[in-house]
MARTOR-802852 format. One record per residue (C-alpha): residue in three letters; z, x, y. Coordinates in steps of 0.05 Angstrom, whole numbers, plus 5000, padded with zeros to 4 digits. Each point is the difference from the previous one (the first is absolute). Layout:
BEGIN
AlaZXY
...
//
This chain:
BEGIN
Met065628410683
Pro502049575073
Val505150535050
Asp505949774993
Arg501150065075
Leu508049754991
Arg501650584957
Glu495850505047
Val505049805050
Val506750034960
Arg497250834981
Ala498050155074
Arg506749725028
Thr506550134954
Asp502150575028
Asp500249745069
Ala505549334950
Leu502350714972
Thr502150105067
Asp502949445035
Leu504249934934
Gln502550715001
Arg501249775073
Leu504149444984
Leu504650484942
Arg501150465055
Gln503949455030
Pro507649844962
Ser501249195002
Ile506149924960
Ala501549404994
Ala508450064969
Thr502050405053
Gly495449755063
Glu497050685003
Gly493350005036
Ile497349354986
Pro499749725076
Glu495450645005
Cys496649804930
Ala498249255023
Ala497650395074
Leu495250444951
Val497049464957
Ala498249655059
Ser496550465022
Leu496350084947
Phe497549324999
Gln499049895070
Gln494250754996
Ala497449584942
Gly498449505051
Ala505449464979
Glu504349485042
Val505750134986
Thr507549775014
Val506250164980
Leu505249564994
Arg507550195005
Ala507249794991
Glu506850105009
Gly502250634952
Ala493349974960
Ala494650464989
Pro493349805037
Leu495149664964
Val492850195022
Val495149494986
Ala492850295016
Leu493749504996
Phe492950094994
Pro494649555011
Gly494049914950
Arg493849414991
Gly505049614956
Ala504149465007
Arg505150264950
Thr505050435011
Leu501450574955
Leu508150234995
Phe502150674982
Tyr507750034995
Asn501950705011
His506650395021
Tyr500350675049
Asp507950204984
Val501150424934
Gln506650254961
Pro504650535006
Pro497650744981
Asp505450194959
Pro500850344967
Leu496850495046
Asp501050704954
Glu494749634945
Trp495250025050
Val494850534987
Thr498649925084
Pro502949735051
Pro499149114999
Phe498049915065
Gln494450584995
Pro493549774959
Ser497950484956
Val493849984953
Arg499750394936
Asp496149954941
Gly496049365031
Arg507549805014
Leu503849655070
Tyr506650124995
Ala504849685048
Arg505249485003
Gly496649355011
Ala493350264967
Ala499449404954
Asp506049595020
Asn496349695042
Lys496850395054
Gly493350214956
Asp499449374989
Leu500949745071
Val494750535014
Ser494949854951
Arg500149345028
Leu498450095064
Trp494150504992
Ala497849514945
Val499249545071
Arg496550575038
Val495750224947
Leu497349254982
Arg498149855081
Glu497150695001
Ala494949874934
His499749335006
Gly500049825076
Gly506049705004
Leu504949584961
Pro497949344955
Cys507449695017
Arg505350155039
Val505650394969
Lys506750075025
Phe505850444985
Ile507049844990
Val504450765004
Glu506749974993
Gly506550555015
Glu503849734951
Glu499149874926
Glu503750534972
Ile505849815021
Gly497749214978
Ser496749715047
Val506149755034
His496249755064
Leu492549864972
Ser501449194995
His502849905071
Tyr493650355035
Ile496249484943
Arg503449395023
Ala499850215070
His492250264997
Arg497249434946
Glu492949985036
Leu498550765025
Leu502050184938
Ala495749564953
Gly494250064960
Asp496649764940
Ala499950504947
Cys506050764992
Ile499050634969
Trp507250254984
Glu502850695022
Phe500550434944
Gly494750144919
Glu498850594965
Arg496050234949
Asp503850104919
Met499150604961
Gln493549714971
Glu496450035075
Arg500949274989
Leu502149595066
Asn505249565004
Leu500249355036
Val506349625015
Ala499949275024
Gly506549945002
Val507950365004
Lys507549794970
Gly505549875059
Ile505750385015
Cys506649845005
Tyr504050705019
Leu508449935011
Asp504250485022
Leu506049934959
Ser507750235022
Leu507450064971
Val505350155032
Ala505750024948
Ala506250315032
Ala502250295069
Arg497750714990
Asp497850404942
Leu506550184962
His501950614949
Ser496749784934
Gln506749984966
Tyr501049345038
Gly495149754956
Ala504949854950
Ile500849405048
Val494849885051
Glu494049844984
Gly493650515042
Ala493849665031
Ala496050474950
Met501449704944
Arg501049345021
Leu493049985043
Ile497250234920
Trp503149324963
Ala497449665054
Leu492750254986
Ala499749994930
Thr500849235014
Leu494449885017
Lys494450074947
Asp500550004920
Pro499950794982
Ala495949694935
Thr494949675025
Gly500250075072
Arg499649385024
Val503649855066
Leu506849694986
Val500549735071
Glu501349175008
Gly494149675019
Phe495050575016
Tyr494549854951
Asp500949245021
Arg493850165052
Val495250414960
Arg492849844999
Gln496750014940
Pro493550424997
Thr493649485000
Pro497250214934
Glu493650405042
Glu504450395029
Glu503650154926
Ala492850084974
Ala499450475039
Val505750504994
Arg498249944930
Ala493550325012
Leu502550595042
Pro501250634950
Phe507650184975
Asp500550514963
Glu507750044982
Ala500250784977
Gln495750305053
Arg504949575059
Lys505750144970
Ala498350825002
Tyr498649855068
Tyr507349775024
Gly502550374943
Val504049414966
Arg501149894924
Ser499249295009
Trp500249255051
Ile505449705009
Gly501849574952
Gly495950274944
Lys494349585028
Arg492150224974
Ala493949955034
Glu498849435013
Ala506649715015
Ala500950715050
Gln493049885030
Tyr501749255018
Asp507050145035
Leu497350575035
Tyr495749595043
Phe502849264986
Ser507350134996
Pro506350135053
Thr503650564995
Cys507150315015
Thr500950585017
Val506250475027
Cys496150435037
Gly505850435022
Phe507450284999
Ala505850265041
Ser507650104978
Gly504650455008
Tyr499850834996
Thr492550254972
Gly501750685022
Pro499850734959
Gly506150064963
Ser505849384995
Lys503449685047
Thr506249434974
Val498349355045
Leu500849434982
Pro493449565048
His502249585043
Arg493249735022
Ala491849954959
Thr493349815019
Ala494549884969
Lys492249775012
Leu497649434951
Asp493049715009
Phe495349434965
Arg494149974995
Leu498849294998
Val493649404991
Pro496549575030
Asp504749455031
Gln506650384986
Asp503249985063
Pro503350845024
Glu506149515049
Glu501549524937
Ile500350654951
Thr504450295045
Ala505449444995
Leu498549864930
Val502850754998
Arg506349925046
Arg501549324965
His499250504919
Phe504350625020
Ala504649405038
Ala500249604930
Arg502450644957
Gly504150275040
Tyr497250475055
Pro501049625066
Glu502350625038
Ile491550174993
Asp497249955064
Val492549954992
Arg496150075052
Leu492449824996
Leu495550615025
Gly493449684994
Gly496149494960
Glu493449854993
Arg497149384972
Ala494050114932
Tyr492449725020
Arg494049944958
Ser493249875014
Pro495949584954
Leu495850504955
Arg494549524998
Asp499549925072
Pro494350165031
Phe501250505041
Val504750364943
Gln493850044954
Leu494650205060
Val504150565004
Ala500750294933
Arg493449904994
Val497950305045
Ala505350644987
Ala497150134929
Arg492450015024
Ala502050415067
Thr502250504950
Gly497149964936
Arg506349984957
Glu504849464975
Val504749675043
Leu506349794978
Leu501949225029
Lys507549934997
Pro504049385028
Thr506550325012
Ser502950685030
Gly507050164950
Gly501250275085
Thr501249655067
Gly496049825070
Pro500349475053
Met493849694972
Tyr504749375000
Pro500949855064
Leu492650195026
Gly497249564940
Ser503949325003
Thr500449985080
Leu492750195008
Gly497449704934
Val496050614975
Pro498250204938
Ile502050804990
Val496650514956
Ser502250774999
Leu496350684998
Gly500350565025
Ala499150915006
Ala505350204968
Tyr499950164917
Trp505949904946
Ala502450825021
Ser500249915067
Gly508350115008
Gly501149365050
His507450055033
Ala499250744961
Pro499950715017
Asn493050255013
Glu496549245005
His493250045002
Ile493449714983
Arg493750354983
Leu494150115044
Ala495249734955
Asp504449275005
Phe499649975072
Glu493150155003
Glu498849384946
Thr505249455027
Ile495850135071
Asp495149884962
Leu501749384948
Leu503749635074
Ala493550055033
Arg495749724947
Ile505949374986
Met500049815079
Ala492649894985
Ala500149564944
Tyr504549565042
Gly497049925053
Glu494649564972
Glu500749365056
Gly501049344972
Ser505849644956
Ser495450084953
Gly499350864998
Val505350084951
Arg497149634947
Arg493250205003
Leu502250704995
Leu504349824930
His492649834977
Arg495850535021
Asp499450805010
Leu500950235078
Pro494550515030
Asp502350704981
Asp502750215062
Ala504849385002
Gly503050174945
Gly498349484940
Trp501449704937
Val500450274933
Glu503149534940
Pro507450014989
Gln502350624971
Asp503449944928
His507550345022
Arg501550144926
His500950794990
Pro502450364954
Arg505050425053
Asp504249805040
Asp500050035080
Leu506350285012
Leu503049725049
Pro498250325070
Gly504350425055
Pro498649615053
His504149264993
Pro501949495044
Ser506250055025
//
C-alpha cells in the first residue's frame, strides 16, 4: 500500500493547528457588543501572515474589519473559503463548566466559545493549506480566505465590502463556513441557506404605566401587541397571513425536491429530540420535511412588557416590544417583507406599531449538479469512507447571497463540528478527531480542485483521483433507517 504522505503530515501537524486554534479561542470577539473585534481581526491577520499569505485588512466606517488572505498556487483557478471570526455572547456564564474564553480539552473534546462556530472551521482550513503545501511542495490552485467579523449580527457590512472590493475578493468556487457530522457520523454538506428578515416591534399605548384598574377603559400595550402578533399566522395551518408574503417565493426545482425526499426523516425520533408532540398544522413527515427546507417561516423570538418579577404587581403596561423573524426562501426580499408587515398591522388596526428591520439577508442556493458541488461531495465520501448527505439548503441563514450572486461562484458548506457541538450554547465544543479529519479532508478537496484547465472538474467527474488527492466514490444512497437529527451548529 502506498504511503499517504498527506495523512502523515496531517497527523504530525494537528497539535500545531490546535495551538493556533486555542490562541484564537482565547481572544473574545463578540459581534453583538463589539468586545475584542479589532483585536481578533488583527490576530487572524497575524495567523495568515505567519502561514505565508498575502494579507489585506479592509475597513469601513462603523464596520468590523474584513480579513482577506491569499495563498498563491500553481493553477489558474482560485478557491475561496468564507469564514467569520466573531462569536455569539457566551451567556449564560453559570452554565459553562470552564470559562468560555479559556479553551479546555476534556474527553477528546475542545471546549470554548467559537470552537464550533466558527473559529474551529477557520483554523482547520488554514492548516489544510499548510499541510498540503508541506506534503506536496505547494498548492495546486490559488486559495483565498474571506473572514468577516459580523456574521453573528447579520453580516451588515459584507455586501458593502463585496461591492467595493469585487476584484480583490473574486474567485471561482467557494467552501462555506460551517458543517457537521450527524448522529450516524454522516457528513452533512449544504449548498444553500435561507434568508432572514429580523424585526424589532414596539408599541406604546399610553403615556406611562397605569394602575390596572384602568383596564376597564384603557387597553394595555401588552394585549394590543399580543392581538397584533396573533394576526400574522393561521393557527390551524401555520400559513403566514401577511398579504403578498408568498408572492415572490421561488419553488424548488425537481432536483432539489428529490434531494430532500432522499434525506432521512424519522418523525418519532425528531419529535423526541425537540420535545414536541406534533408539527405545525399537524403535518406528516413528507410535508414537514419539505417545509423545513423550502418554506418561509414566521417566528416570535421574544416578547417583553409589564411586570414579570416575583409576586404580583397590578399594572397596565404602556409599552410592549417583540422580536420577530421570518426565514426567507429565494426571491423574497427582507426590505419588502418589512414593508408588507407594516402594511399588514396598519390594515388590521395597529398603525401605532413601530416596525424596525434589525437585519436582513436573502436566500441563496447553488445548483446541486454544479461540478464543484459534486466534486466536494464525492471527495468527502472517498476521503472519509462514510456516507455524505448533500442538502440543497440549510434551514438557517448566512450571507451566501451577496457573495454568491455578486461573485457568481458555486458554494457548498462543510466543516469540523458534529451534531452535539452546541454552537451558540454554553459548553460549545468540537471533537479533536473531527478537527484532524477536517484538515485532511479540506486538503484533499483543494488537491482535487487544483487540476488545471477548463475541463479539469469535468474530468474529475468521470474517473477516480489518486489516493492522496481525495478521489471519488459512487454516489451514496442517502436513505437511512435512522434519522439525522438536526445538528448543534447552524448558520445564524
